[in-house]
PDBQT receptor file of N, H, CA, C and O in Angstrom, charges set to zero:
ATOM      1  N   LYS A   1      38.312  16.757 -19.464  1.00  0.00    +0.000 N 
ATOM      2  CA  LYS A   1      38.132  18.040 -18.936  1.00  0.00    +0.000 C 
ATOM      3  C   LYS A   1      36.989  18.180 -17.957  1.00  0.00    +0.000 C 
ATOM      4  O   LYS A   1      36.813  19.203 -17.294  1.00  0.00    +0.000 OA
ATOM      5  N   GLY A   2      36.275  17.182 -17.900  1.00  0.00    +0.000 N 
ATOM      6  H   GLY A   2      36.419  16.352 -18.438  1.00  0.00    +0.000 HD
ATOM      7  CA  GLY A   2      35.171  17.007 -16.787  1.00  0.00    +0.000 C 
ATOM      8  C   GLY A   2      33.871  17.756 -17.173  1.00  0.00    +0.000 C 
ATOM      9  O   GLY A   2      33.088  18.067 -16.275  1.00  0.00    +0.000 OA
ATOM     10  N   TYR A   3      33.608  18.056 -18.443  1.00  0.00    +0.000 N 
ATOM     11  H   TYR A   3      34.244  17.803 -19.172  1.00  0.00    +0.000 HD
ATOM     12  CA  TYR A   3      32.387  18.658 -18.918  1.00  0.00    +0.000 C 
ATOM     13  C   TYR A   3      31.150  17.714 -18.726  1.00  0.00    +0.000 C 
ATOM     14  O   TYR A   3      30.056  18.158 -18.379  1.00  0.00    +0.000 OA
ATOM     15  N   GLY A   4      31.367  16.484 -18.952  1.00  0.00    +0.000 N 
ATOM     16  H   GLY A   4      32.256  16.123 -19.234  1.00  0.00    +0.000 HD
ATOM     17  CA  GLY A   4      30.265  15.552 -18.704  1.00  0.00    +0.000 C 
ATOM     18  C   GLY A   4      29.850  15.506 -17.315  1.00  0.00    +0.000 C 
ATOM     19  O   GLY A   4      28.664  15.578 -16.996  1.00  0.00    +0.000 OA
ATOM     20  N   ARG A   5      30.772  15.391 -16.503  1.00  0.00    +0.000 N 
ATOM     21  H   ARG A   5      31.736  15.333 -16.762  1.00  0.00    +0.000 HD
ATOM     22  CA  ARG A   5      30.529  15.318 -14.980  1.00  0.00    +0.000 C 
ATOM     23  C   ARG A   5      29.868  16.587 -14.522  1.00  0.00    +0.000 C 
ATOM     24  O   ARG A   5      28.943  16.520 -13.712  1.00  0.00    +0.000 OA
ATOM     25  N   MET A   6      30.307  17.801 -15.016  1.00  0.00    +0.000 N 
ATOM     26  H   MET A   6      31.058  17.855 -15.674  1.00  0.00    +0.000 HD
ATOM     27  CA  MET A   6      29.711  19.037 -14.620  1.00  0.00    +0.000 C 
ATOM     28  C   MET A   6      28.248  19.102 -15.204  1.00  0.00    +0.000 C 
ATOM     29  O   MET A   6      27.354  19.610 -14.527  1.00  0.00    +0.000 OA
ATOM     30  N   ALA A   7      28.025  18.641 -16.331  1.00  0.00    +0.000 N 
ATOM     31  H   ALA A   7      28.751  18.228 -16.881  1.00  0.00    +0.000 HD
ATOM     32  CA  ALA A   7      26.588  18.662 -16.967  1.00  0.00    +0.000 C 
ATOM     33  C   ALA A   7      25.689  17.746 -16.121  1.00  0.00    +0.000 C 
ATOM     34  O   ALA A   7      24.586  18.158 -15.764  1.00  0.00    +0.000 OA
ATOM     35  N   VAL A   8      26.116  16.537 -15.793  1.00  0.00    +0.000 N 
ATOM     36  H   VAL A   8      27.013  16.203 -16.084  1.00  0.00    +0.000 HD
ATOM     37  CA  VAL A   8      25.338  15.602 -15.034  1.00  0.00    +0.000 C 
ATOM     38  C   VAL A   8      25.101  16.128 -13.597  1.00  0.00    +0.000 C 
ATOM     39  O   VAL A   8      24.000  15.962 -13.071  1.00  0.00    +0.000 OA
ATOM     40  N   HIS A   9      26.093  16.748 -12.962  1.00  0.00    +0.000 N 
ATOM     41  H   HIS A   9      26.987  16.882 -13.390  1.00  0.00    +0.000 HD
ATOM     42  CA  HIS A   9      25.906  17.419 -11.673  1.00  0.00    +0.000 C 
ATOM     43  C   HIS A   9      24.878  18.527 -11.734  1.00  0.00    +0.000 C 
ATOM     44  O   HIS A   9      24.056  18.648 -10.826  1.00  0.00    +0.000 OA
ATOM     45  N   GLN A  10      24.901  19.344 -12.782  1.00  0.00    +0.000 N 
ATOM     46  H   GLN A  10      25.569  19.245 -13.520  1.00  0.00    +0.000 HD
ATOM     47  CA  GLN A  10      23.938  20.400 -13.011  1.00  0.00    +0.000 C 
ATOM     48  C   GLN A  10      22.580  19.852 -13.082  1.00  0.00    +0.000 C 
ATOM     49  O   GLN A  10      21.683  20.386 -12.430  1.00  0.00    +0.000 OA
ATOM     50  N   ALA A  11      22.332  18.723 -13.899  1.00  0.00    +0.000 N 
ATOM     51  H   ALA A  11      23.061  18.289 -14.429  1.00  0.00    +0.000 HD
ATOM     52  CA  ALA A  11      21.086  18.202 -14.120  1.00  0.00    +0.000 C 
ATOM     53  C   ALA A  11      20.508  17.652 -12.813  1.00  0.00    +0.000 C 
ATOM     54  O   ALA A  11      19.335  17.847 -12.495  1.00  0.00    +0.000 OA
ATOM     55  N   ILE A  12      21.403  16.938 -12.047  1.00  0.00    +0.000 N 
ATOM     56  H   ILE A  12      22.356  16.780 -12.305  1.00  0.00    +0.000 HD
ATOM     57  CA  ILE A  12      20.982  16.366 -10.740  1.00  0.00    +0.000 C 
ATOM     58  C   ILE A  12      20.518  17.472  -9.823  1.00  0.00    +0.000 C 
ATOM     59  O   ILE A  12      19.460  17.396  -9.199  1.00  0.00    +0.000 OA
ATOM     60  N   ASP A  13      21.360  18.527  -9.759  1.00  0.00    +0.000 N 
ATOM     61  H   ASP A  13      22.220  18.589 -10.267  1.00  0.00    +0.000 HD
ATOM     62  CA  ASP A  13      21.046  19.669  -8.834  1.00  0.00    +0.000 C 
ATOM     63  C   ASP A  13      19.630  20.300  -9.253  1.00  0.00    +0.000 C 
ATOM     64  O   ASP A  13      18.818  20.636  -8.390  1.00  0.00    +0.000 OA
ATOM     65  N   MET A  14      19.389  20.436 -10.574  1.00  0.00    +0.000 N 
ATOM     66  H   MET A  14      20.048  20.163 -11.275  1.00  0.00    +0.000 HD
ATOM     67  CA  MET A  14      18.098  20.972 -11.067  1.00  0.00    +0.000 C 
ATOM     68  C   MET A  14      16.929  20.078 -10.637  1.00  0.00    +0.000 C 
ATOM     69  O   MET A  14      15.952  20.561 -10.064  1.00  0.00    +0.000 OA
ATOM     70  N   LEU A  15      17.030  18.809 -10.910  1.00  0.00    +0.000 N 
ATOM     71  H   LEU A  15      17.824  18.417 -11.376  1.00  0.00    +0.000 HD
ATOM     72  CA  LEU A  15      16.084  17.805 -10.529  1.00  0.00    +0.000 C 
ATOM     73  C   LEU A  15      15.777  17.742  -9.118  1.00  0.00    +0.000 C 
ATOM     74  O   LEU A  15      14.634  17.525  -8.716  1.00  0.00    +0.000 OA
ATOM     75  N   LYS A  16      16.891  17.948  -8.262  1.00  0.00    +0.000 N 
ATOM     76  H   LYS A  16      17.820  18.124  -8.588  1.00  0.00    +0.000 HD
ATOM     77  CA  LYS A  16      16.605  17.963  -6.792  1.00  0.00    +0.000 C 
ATOM     78  C   LYS A  16      15.693  19.119  -6.311  1.00  0.00    +0.000 C 
ATOM     79  O   LYS A  16      15.067  19.056  -5.254  1.00  0.00    +0.000 OA
ATOM     80  N   GLN A  17      15.660  20.143  -7.126  1.00  0.00    +0.000 N 
ATOM     81  H   GLN A  17      16.169  20.194  -7.985  1.00  0.00    +0.000 HD
ATOM     82  CA  GLN A  17      14.789  21.369  -6.795  1.00  0.00    +0.000 C 
ATOM     83  C   GLN A  17      13.339  20.969  -6.848  1.00  0.00    +0.000 C 
ATOM     84  O   GLN A  17      12.508  21.616  -6.211  1.00  0.00    +0.000 OA
ATOM     85  N   ASN A  18      13.013  19.970  -7.554  1.00  0.00    +0.000 N 
ATOM     86  H   ASN A  18      13.688  19.444  -8.072  1.00  0.00    +0.000 HD
ATOM     87  CA  ASN A  18      11.579  19.557  -7.763  1.00  0.00    +0.000 C 
ATOM     88  C   ASN A  18      11.188  18.537  -6.665  1.00  0.00    +0.000 C 
ATOM     89  O   ASN A  18      11.671  17.405  -6.634  1.00  0.00    +0.000 OA
ATOM     90  N   PRO A  19      10.319  18.980  -5.797  1.00  0.00    +0.000 N 
ATOM     91  CA  PRO A  19       9.972  18.123  -4.714  1.00  0.00    +0.000 C 
ATOM     92  C   PRO A  19       9.336  16.830  -5.051  1.00  0.00    +0.000 C 
ATOM     93  O   PRO A  19       9.318  15.907  -4.237  1.00  0.00    +0.000 OA
ATOM     94  N   ASP A  20       8.782  16.735  -6.301  1.00  0.00    +0.000 N 
ATOM     95  H   ASP A  20       8.796  17.485  -6.963  1.00  0.00    +0.000 HD
ATOM     96  CA  ASP A  20       8.107  15.474  -6.606  1.00  0.00    +0.000 C 
ATOM     97  C   ASP A  20       9.166  14.498  -7.285  1.00  0.00    +0.000 C 
ATOM     98  O   ASP A  20       8.799  13.365  -7.595  1.00  0.00    +0.000 OA
ATOM     99  N   CYS A  21      10.427  14.900  -7.513  1.00  0.00    +0.000 N 
ATOM    100  H   CYS A  21      10.725  15.820  -7.261  1.00  0.00    +0.000 HD
ATOM    101  CA  CYS A  21      11.429  14.051  -7.992  1.00  0.00    +0.000 C 
ATOM    102  C   CYS A  21      11.989  13.135  -6.905  1.00  0.00    +0.000 C 
ATOM    103  O   CYS A  21      12.652  13.624  -5.990  1.00  0.00    +0.000 OA
ATOM    104  N   LYS A  22      11.756  11.877  -6.970  1.00  0.00    +0.000 N 
ATOM    105  H   LYS A  22      11.218  11.480  -7.713  1.00  0.00    +0.000 HD
ATOM    106  CA  LYS A  22      12.291  10.901  -5.985  1.00  0.00    +0.000 C 
ATOM    107  C   LYS A  22      13.505  10.160  -6.511  1.00  0.00    +0.000 C 
ATOM    108  O   LYS A  22      14.364   9.752  -5.730  1.00  0.00    +0.000 OA
ATOM    109  N   MET A  23      13.592   9.979  -7.831  1.00  0.00    +0.000 N 
ATOM    110  H   MET A  23      12.894  10.312  -8.465  1.00  0.00    +0.000 HD
ATOM    111  CA  MET A  23      14.525   9.099  -8.420  1.00  0.00    +0.000 C 
ATOM    112  C   MET A  23      14.879   9.664  -9.819  1.00  0.00    +0.000 C 
ATOM    113  O   MET A  23      14.018  10.142 -10.558  1.00  0.00    +0.000 OA
ATOM    114  N   ILE A  24      16.150   9.588 -10.133  1.00  0.00    +0.000 N 
ATOM    115  H   ILE A  24      16.850   9.200  -9.533  1.00  0.00    +0.000 HD
ATOM    116  CA  ILE A  24      16.593   9.819 -11.606  1.00  0.00    +0.000 C 
ATOM    117  C   ILE A  24      16.896   8.476 -12.179  1.00  0.00    +0.000 C 
ATOM    118  O   ILE A  24      17.536   7.664 -11.509  1.00  0.00    +0.000 OA
ATOM    119  N   VAL A  25      16.469   8.191 -13.395  1.00  0.00    +0.000 N 
ATOM    120  H   VAL A  25      15.950   8.850 -13.939  1.00  0.00    +0.000 HD
ATOM    121  CA  VAL A  25      16.817   6.994 -14.057  1.00  0.00    +0.000 C 
ATOM    122  C   VAL A  25      17.428   7.442 -15.356  1.00  0.00    +0.000 C 
ATOM    123  O   VAL A  25      16.943   8.370 -16.003  1.00  0.00    +0.000 OA
ATOM    124  N   ILE A  26      18.535   6.751 -15.746  1.00  0.00    +0.000 N 
ATOM    125  H   ILE A  26      18.930   5.997 -15.220  1.00  0.00    +0.000 HD
ATOM    126  CA  ILE A  26      19.299   7.147 -16.946  1.00  0.00    +0.000 C 
ATOM    127  C   ILE A  26      19.672   5.808 -17.672  1.00  0.00    +0.000 C 
ATOM    128  O   ILE A  26      19.699   4.749 -17.046  1.00  0.00    +0.000 OA
ATOM    129  N   ALA A  27      19.941   5.881 -18.927  1.00  0.00    +0.000 N 
ATOM    130  H   ALA A  27      19.920   6.742 -19.435  1.00  0.00    +0.000 HD
ATOM    131  CA  ALA A  27      20.354   4.724 -19.667  1.00  0.00    +0.000 C 
ATOM    132  C   ALA A  27      21.692   5.089 -20.439  1.00  0.00    +0.000 C 
ATOM    133  O   ALA A  27      21.972   6.246 -20.751  1.00  0.00    +0.000 OA
ATOM    134  N   HIS A  28      22.436   4.066 -20.695  1.00  0.00    +0.000 N 
ATOM    135  H   HIS A  28      22.208   3.126 -20.441  1.00  0.00    +0.000 HD
ATOM    136  CA  HIS A  28      23.527   4.114 -21.628  1.00  0.00    +0.000 C 
ATOM    137  C   HIS A  28      23.759   2.743 -22.265  1.00  0.00    +0.000 C 
ATOM    138  O   HIS A  28      23.396   1.658 -21.812  1.00  0.00    +0.000 OA
ATOM    139  N   HIS A  29      24.424   2.983 -23.391  1.00  0.00    +0.000 N 
ATOM    140  H   HIS A  29      24.719   3.865 -23.760  1.00  0.00    +0.000 HD
ATOM    141  CA  HIS A  29      24.829   1.722 -24.246  1.00  0.00    +0.000 C 
ATOM    142  C   HIS A  29      25.779   0.847 -23.428  1.00  0.00    +0.000 C 
ATOM    143  O   HIS A  29      26.723   1.346 -22.815  1.00  0.00    +0.000 OA
ATOM    144  N   PRO A  30      25.528  -0.428 -23.425  1.00  0.00    +0.000 N 
ATOM    145  CA  PRO A  30      26.407  -1.299 -22.561  1.00  0.00    +0.000 C 
ATOM    146  C   PRO A  30      27.864  -1.172 -22.939  1.00  0.00    +0.000 C 
ATOM    147  O   PRO A  30      28.670  -1.451 -22.051  1.00  0.00    +0.000 OA
ATOM    148  N   ASP A  31      28.320  -0.804 -24.090  1.00  0.00    +0.000 N 
ATOM    149  H   ASP A  31      27.666  -0.577 -24.811  1.00  0.00    +0.000 HD
ATOM    150  CA  ASP A  31      29.732  -0.674 -24.465  1.00  0.00    +0.000 C 
ATOM    151  C   ASP A  31      30.298   0.694 -23.989  1.00  0.00    +0.000 C 
ATOM    152  O   ASP A  31      31.510   0.896 -24.053  1.00  0.00    +0.000 OA
ATOM    153  N   ASN A  32      29.448   1.631 -23.515  1.00  0.00    +0.000 N 
ATOM    154  H   ASN A  32      28.463   1.467 -23.463  1.00  0.00    +0.000 HD
ATOM    155  CA  ASN A  32      29.979   2.918 -23.083  1.00  0.00    +0.000 C 
ATOM    156  C   ASN A  32      30.512   2.889 -21.672  1.00  0.00    +0.000 C 
ATOM    157  O   ASN A  32      29.854   3.302 -20.717  1.00  0.00    +0.000 OA
ATOM    158  N   THR A  33      31.658   2.416 -21.578  1.00  0.00    +0.000 N 
ATOM    159  H   THR A  33      32.193   2.081 -22.353  1.00  0.00    +0.000 HD
ATOM    160  CA  THR A  33      32.301   2.231 -20.235  1.00  0.00    +0.000 C 
ATOM    161  C   THR A  33      32.623   3.550 -19.524  1.00  0.00    +0.000 C 
ATOM    162  O   THR A  33      32.631   3.642 -18.296  1.00  0.00    +0.000 OA
ATOM    163  N   ARG A  34      32.888   4.559 -20.349  1.00  0.00    +0.000 N 
ATOM    164  H   ARG A  34      32.882   4.485 -21.346  1.00  0.00    +0.000 HD
ATOM    165  CA  ARG A  34      33.086   5.961 -19.711  1.00  0.00    +0.000 C 
ATOM    166  C   ARG A  34      31.885   6.408 -18.998  1.00  0.00    +0.000 C 
ATOM    167  O   ARG A  34      31.943   6.832 -17.844  1.00  0.00    +0.000 OA
ATOM    168  N   ALA A  35      30.710   6.309 -19.724  1.00  0.00    +0.000 N 
ATOM    169  H   ALA A  35      30.663   5.964 -20.661  1.00  0.00    +0.000 HD
ATOM    170  CA  ALA A  35      29.429   6.796 -19.141  1.00  0.00    +0.000 C 
ATOM    171  C   ALA A  35      29.139   6.012 -17.942  1.00  0.00    +0.000 C 
ATOM    172  O   ALA A  35      28.748   6.578 -16.921  1.00  0.00    +0.000 OA
ATOM    173  N   HIS A  36      29.319   4.649 -18.004  1.00  0.00    +0.000 N 
ATOM    174  H   HIS A  36      29.637   4.190 -18.833  1.00  0.00    +0.000 HD
ATOM    175  CA  HIS A  36      29.030   3.882 -16.835  1.00  0.00    +0.000 C 
ATOM    176  C   HIS A  36      29.895   4.219 -15.619  1.00  0.00    +0.000 C 
ATOM    177  O   HIS A  36      29.404   4.287 -14.493  1.00  0.00    +0.000 OA
ATOM    178  N   ARG A  37      31.161   4.424 -15.862  1.00  0.00    +0.000 N 
ATOM    179  H   ARG A  37      31.560   4.369 -16.777  1.00  0.00    +0.000 HD
ATOM    180  CA  ARG A  37      31.971   4.763 -14.760  1.00  0.00    +0.000 C 
ATOM    181  C   ARG A  37      31.541   6.204 -14.127  1.00  0.00    +0.000 C 
ATOM    182  O   ARG A  37      31.498   6.413 -12.915  1.00  0.00    +0.000 OA
ATOM    183  N   LEU A  38      31.258   7.079 -15.043  1.00  0.00    +0.000 N 
ATOM    184  H   LEU A  38      31.293   6.910 -16.028  1.00  0.00    +0.000 HD
ATOM    185  CA  LEU A  38      30.816   8.364 -14.591  1.00  0.00    +0.000 C 
ATOM    186  C   LEU A  38      29.581   8.256 -13.722  1.00  0.00    +0.000 C 
ATOM    187  O   LEU A  38      29.548   8.796 -12.616  1.00  0.00    +0.000 OA
ATOM    188  N   TYR A  39      28.551   7.554 -14.219  1.00  0.00    +0.000 N 
ATOM    189  H   TYR A  39      28.577   7.116 -15.117  1.00  0.00    +0.000 HD
ATOM    190  CA  TYR A  39      27.358   7.540 -13.443  1.00  0.00    +0.000 C 
ATOM    191  C   TYR A  39      27.508   6.793 -12.136  1.00  0.00    +0.000 C 
ATOM    192  O   TYR A  39      27.033   7.245 -11.094  1.00  0.00    +0.000 OA
ATOM    193  N   THR A  40      28.156   5.670 -12.190  1.00  0.00    +0.000 N 
ATOM    194  H   THR A  40      28.542   5.303 -13.036  1.00  0.00    +0.000 HD
ATOM    195  CA  THR A  40      28.474   4.896 -10.882  1.00  0.00    +0.000 C 
ATOM    196  C   THR A  40      29.161   5.772  -9.872  1.00  0.00    +0.000 C 
ATOM    197  O   THR A  40      28.815   5.793  -8.691  1.00  0.00    +0.000 OA
ATOM    198  N   ARG A  41      30.151   6.503 -10.368  1.00  0.00    +0.000 N 
ATOM    199  H   ARG A  41      30.432   6.486 -11.327  1.00  0.00    +0.000 HD
ATOM    200  CA  ARG A  41      30.882   7.347  -9.406  1.00  0.00    +0.000 C 
ATOM    201  C   ARG A  41      30.025   8.464  -8.812  1.00  0.00    +0.000 C 
ATOM    202  O   ARG A  41      30.338   9.014  -7.756  1.00  0.00    +0.000 OA
ATOM    203  N   LEU A  42      28.938   8.786  -9.515  1.00  0.00    +0.000 N 
ATOM    204  H   LEU A  42      28.684   8.339 -10.372  1.00  0.00    +0.000 HD
ATOM    205  CA  LEU A  42      28.077   9.808  -8.927  1.00  0.00    +0.000 C 
ATOM    206  C   LEU A  42      26.905   9.188  -8.093  1.00  0.00    +0.000 C 
ATOM    207  O   LEU A  42      26.021   9.927  -7.660  1.00  0.00    +0.000 OA
ATOM    208  N   GLY A  43      26.890   7.885  -7.871  1.00  0.00    +0.000 N 
ATOM    209  H   GLY A  43      27.608   7.285  -8.223  1.00  0.00    +0.000 HD
ATOM    210  CA  GLY A  43      26.022   7.234  -7.042  1.00  0.00    +0.000 C 
ATOM    211  C   GLY A  43      24.886   6.473  -7.638  1.00  0.00    +0.000 C 
ATOM    212  O   GLY A  43      24.059   5.877  -6.948  1.00  0.00    +0.000 OA
ATOM    213  N   PHE A  44      24.870   6.514  -9.051  1.00  0.00    +0.000 N 
ATOM    214  H   PHE A  44      25.543   6.997  -9.612  1.00  0.00    +0.000 HD
ATOM    215  CA  PHE A  44      23.840   5.635  -9.807  1.00  0.00    +0.000 C 
ATOM    216  C   PHE A  44      24.165   4.205  -9.584  1.00  0.00    +0.000 C 
ATOM    217  O   PHE A  44      25.320   3.785  -9.524  1.00  0.00    +0.000 OA
ATOM    218  N   VAL A  45      23.046   3.436  -9.457  1.00  0.00    +0.000 N 
ATOM    219  H   VAL A  45      22.107   3.777  -9.506  1.00  0.00    +0.000 HD
ATOM    220  CA  VAL A  45      23.197   1.952  -9.346  1.00  0.00    +0.000 C 
ATOM    221  C   VAL A  45      22.388   1.276 -10.510  1.00  0.00    +0.000 C 
ATOM    222  O   VAL A  45      21.336   1.777 -10.906  1.00  0.00    +0.000 OA
ATOM    223  N   ILE A  46      22.874   0.195 -11.012  1.00  0.00    +0.000 N 
ATOM    224  H   ILE A  46      23.729  -0.212 -10.690  1.00  0.00    +0.000 HD
ATOM    225  CA  ILE A  46      22.276  -0.590 -12.019  1.00  0.00    +0.000 C 
ATOM    226  C   ILE A  46      20.855  -1.165 -11.532  1.00  0.00    +0.000 C 
ATOM    227  O   ILE A  46      20.754  -1.827 -10.499  1.00  0.00    +0.000 OA
ATOM    228  N   ILE A  47      19.863  -0.881 -12.292  1.00  0.00    +0.000 N 
ATOM    229  H   ILE A  47      19.945  -0.343 -13.131  1.00  0.00    +0.000 HD
ATOM    230  CA  ILE A  47      18.537  -1.401 -11.948  1.00  0.00    +0.000 C 
ATOM    231  C   ILE A  47      18.018  -2.441 -13.048  1.00  0.00    +0.000 C 
ATOM    232  O   ILE A  47      16.970  -3.063 -12.873  1.00  0.00    +0.000 OA
ATOM    233  N   GLY A  48      18.756  -2.587 -14.118  1.00  0.00    +0.000 N 
ATOM    234  H   GLY A  48      19.608  -2.082 -14.261  1.00  0.00    +0.000 HD
ATOM    235  CA  GLY A  48      18.304  -3.522 -15.177  1.00  0.00    +0.000 C 
ATOM    236  C   GLY A  48      18.740  -3.029 -16.531  1.00  0.00    +0.000 C 
ATOM    237  O   GLY A  48      19.774  -2.383 -16.704  1.00  0.00    +0.000 OA
ATOM    238  N   LYS A  49      17.843  -3.390 -17.540  1.00  0.00    +0.000 N 
ATOM    239  H   LYS A  49      17.003  -3.914 -17.399  1.00  0.00    +0.000 HD
ATOM    240  CA  LYS A  49      18.025  -3.025 -18.930  1.00  0.00    +0.000 C 
ATOM    241  C   LYS A  49      16.714  -2.394 -19.539  1.00  0.00    +0.000 C 
ATOM    242  O   LYS A  49      15.630  -2.640 -19.011  1.00  0.00    +0.000 OA
ATOM    243  N   ASN A  50      16.802  -1.641 -20.567  1.00  0.00    +0.000 N 
ATOM    244  H   ASN A  50      17.683  -1.442 -20.996  1.00  0.00    +0.000 HD
ATOM    245  CA  ASN A  50      15.667  -1.140 -21.158  1.00  0.00    +0.000 C 
ATOM    246  C   ASN A  50      15.321  -2.060 -22.351  1.00  0.00    +0.000 C 
ATOM    247  O   ASN A  50      15.981  -3.077 -22.560  1.00  0.00    +0.000 OA
ATOM    248  N   TYR A  51      14.267  -1.691 -23.144  1.00  0.00    +0.000 N 
ATOM    249  H   TYR A  51      13.730  -0.865 -22.975  1.00  0.00    +0.000 HD
ATOM    250  CA  TYR A  51      13.832  -2.461 -24.277  1.00  0.00    +0.000 C 
ATOM    251  C   TYR A  51      14.819  -2.633 -25.377  1.00  0.00    +0.000 C 
ATOM    252  O   TYR A  51      14.699  -3.518 -26.224  1.00  0.00    +0.000 OA
ATOM    253  N   GLU A  52      15.892  -1.691 -25.350  1.00  0.00    +0.000 N 
ATOM    254  H   GLU A  52      15.990  -0.972 -24.662  1.00  0.00    +0.000 HD
ATOM    255  CA  GLU A  52      16.949  -1.877 -26.372  1.00  0.00    +0.000 C 
ATOM    256  C   GLU A  52      18.242  -2.498 -25.759  1.00  0.00    +0.000 C 
ATOM    257  O   GLU A  52      19.308  -2.522 -26.373  1.00  0.00    +0.000 OA
ATOM    258  N   GLU A  53      18.075  -2.985 -24.535  1.00  0.00    +0.000 N 
ATOM    259  H   GLU A  53      17.208  -2.966 -24.036  1.00  0.00    +0.000 HD
ATOM    260  CA  GLU A  53      19.147  -3.685 -23.946  1.00  0.00    +0.000 C 
ATOM    261  C   GLU A  53      20.245  -2.658 -23.396  1.00  0.00    +0.000 C 
ATOM    262  O   GLU A  53      21.357  -3.042 -23.033  1.00  0.00    +0.000 OA
ATOM    263  N   ASP A  54      19.869  -1.417 -23.368  1.00  0.00    +0.000 N 
ATOM    264  H   ASP A  54      18.965  -1.105 -23.662  1.00  0.00    +0.000 HD
ATOM    265  CA  ASP A  54      20.792  -0.471 -22.706  1.00  0.00    +0.000 C 
ATOM    266  C   ASP A  54      20.789  -0.632 -21.159  1.00  0.00    +0.000 C 
ATOM    267  O   ASP A  54      19.780  -0.966 -20.538  1.00  0.00    +0.000 OA
ATOM    268  N   THR A  55      21.870  -0.396 -20.643  1.00  0.00    +0.000 N 
ATOM    269  H   THR A  55      22.689  -0.124 -21.148  1.00  0.00    +0.000 HD
ATOM    270  CA  THR A  55      21.928  -0.440 -19.162  1.00  0.00    +0.000 C 
ATOM    271  C   THR A  55      21.170   0.692 -18.505  1.00  0.00    +0.000 C 
ATOM    272  O   THR A  55      21.359   1.862 -18.835  1.00  0.00    +0.000 OA
ATOM    273  N   LEU A  56      20.251   0.302 -17.506  1.00  0.00    +0.000 N 
ATOM    274  H   LEU A  56      20.098  -0.649 -17.237  1.00  0.00    +0.000 HD
ATOM    275  CA  LEU A  56      19.517   1.402 -16.763  1.00  0.00    +0.000 C 
ATOM    276  C   LEU A  56      20.086   1.521 -15.392  1.00  0.00    +0.000 C 
ATOM    277  O   LEU A  56      20.353   0.533 -14.708  1.00  0.00    +0.000 OA
ATOM    278  N   LEU A  57      20.272   2.780 -14.994  1.00  0.00    +0.000 N 
ATOM    279  H   LEU A  57      20.055   3.583 -15.549  1.00  0.00    +0.000 HD
ATOM    280  CA  LEU A  57      20.762   3.072 -13.634  1.00  0.00    +0.000 C 
ATOM    281  C   LEU A  57      19.880   4.125 -13.031  1.00  0.00    +0.000 C 
ATOM    282  O   LEU A  57      19.255   4.945 -13.704  1.00  0.00    +0.000 OA
ATOM    283  N   ALA A  58      19.868   4.051 -11.691  1.00  0.00    +0.000 N 
ATOM    284  H   ALA A  58      20.375   3.385 -11.145  1.00  0.00    +0.000 HD
ATOM    285  CA  ALA A  58      18.983   4.878 -10.993  1.00  0.00    +0.000 C 
ATOM    286  C   ALA A  58      19.820   5.592  -9.793  1.00  0.00    +0.000 C 
ATOM    287  O   ALA A  58      20.767   5.031  -9.242  1.00  0.00    +0.000 OA
ATOM    288  N   LEU A  59      19.366   6.876  -9.458  1.00  0.00    +0.000 N 
ATOM    289  H   LEU A  59      18.596   7.331  -9.905  1.00  0.00    +0.000 HD
ATOM    290  CA  LEU A  59      19.928   7.612  -8.384  1.00  0.00    +0.000 C 
ATOM    291  C   LEU A  59      18.786   8.033  -7.516  1.00  0.00    +0.000 C 
ATOM    292  O   LEU A  59      17.959   8.822  -7.974  1.00  0.00    +0.000 OA
ATOM    293  N   ASN A  60      18.667   7.543  -6.224  1.00  0.00    +0.000 N 
ATOM    294  H   ASN A  60      19.339   6.902  -5.852  1.00  0.00    +0.000 HD
ATOM    295  CA  ASN A  60      17.629   8.013  -5.359  1.00  0.00    +0.000 C 
ATOM    296  C   ASN A  60      17.884   9.333  -4.907  1.00  0.00    +0.000 C 
ATOM    297  O   ASN A  60      18.957   9.579  -4.355  1.00  0.00    +0.000 OA
ATOM    298  N   ILE A  61      16.917  10.323  -5.096  1.00  0.00    +0.000 N 
ATOM    299  H   ILE A  61      16.045  10.123  -5.544  1.00  0.00    +0.000 HD
ATOM    300  CA  ILE A  61      17.079  11.671  -4.647  1.00  0.00    +0.000 C 
ATOM    301  C   ILE A  61      16.496  11.909  -3.217  1.00  0.00    +0.000 C 
ATOM    302  O   ILE A  61      17.042  12.701  -2.449  1.00  0.00    +0.000 OA
ATOM    303  N   ARG A  62      15.441  11.249  -2.895  1.00  0.00    +0.000 N 
ATOM    304  H   ARG A  62      14.997  10.605  -3.519  1.00  0.00    +0.000 HD
ATOM    305  CA  ARG A  62      14.856  11.326  -1.619  1.00  0.00    +0.000 C 
ATOM    306  C   ARG A  62      14.071  10.079  -1.294  1.00  0.00    +0.000 C 
ATOM    307  O   ARG A  62      13.521   9.441  -2.192  1.00  0.00    +0.000 OA
ATOM    308  N   ASN A  63      14.009   9.729  -0.057  1.00  0.00    +0.000 N 
ATOM    309  H   ASN A  63      14.456  10.247   0.672  1.00  0.00    +0.000 HD
ATOM    310  CA  ASN A  63      13.173   8.614   0.348  1.00  0.00    +0.000 C 
ATOM    311  C   ASN A  63      11.718   8.806  -0.030  1.00  0.00    +0.000 C 
ATOM    312  O   ASN A  63      11.253   9.941  -0.135  1.00  0.00    +0.000 OA
ATOM    313  N   GLY A  64      11.013   7.752  -0.230  1.00  0.00    +0.000 N 
ATOM    314  H   GLY A  64      11.391   6.830  -0.145  1.00  0.00    +0.000 HD
ATOM    315  CA  GLY A  64       9.624   7.868  -0.326  1.00  0.00    +0.000 C 
ATOM    316  C   GLY A  64       8.932   8.355   0.902  1.00  0.00    +0.000 C 
ATOM    317  O   GLY A  64       9.022   7.744   1.967  1.00  0.00    +0.000 OA
ATOM    318  N   ASP A  65       8.181   9.547   0.748  1.00  0.00    +0.000 N 
ATOM    319  H   ASP A  65       8.107  10.043  -0.117  1.00  0.00    +0.000 HD
ATOM    320  CA  ASP A  65       7.657  10.220   1.941  1.00  0.00    +0.000 C 
ATOM    321  C   ASP A  65       6.223   9.679   2.213  1.00  0.00    +0.000 C 
ATOM    322  O   ASP A  65       5.576  10.100   3.172  1.00  0.00    +0.000 OA
TER     323      ASP A  65
């Protein structure tokens, strides 16, 4: 139904309002392929893993000024 996509879009839009926000970093369990597909379709890229071995993804909001 797209509720997850709408929620993530709203969160991104809210964070973009903060001029100090340069990047959004999010994590998901490696087995959660639906979350991974959602985040990558929204422009997030893999940047590594966290201390629990969850996949870390980042979305650049604005270039470093």
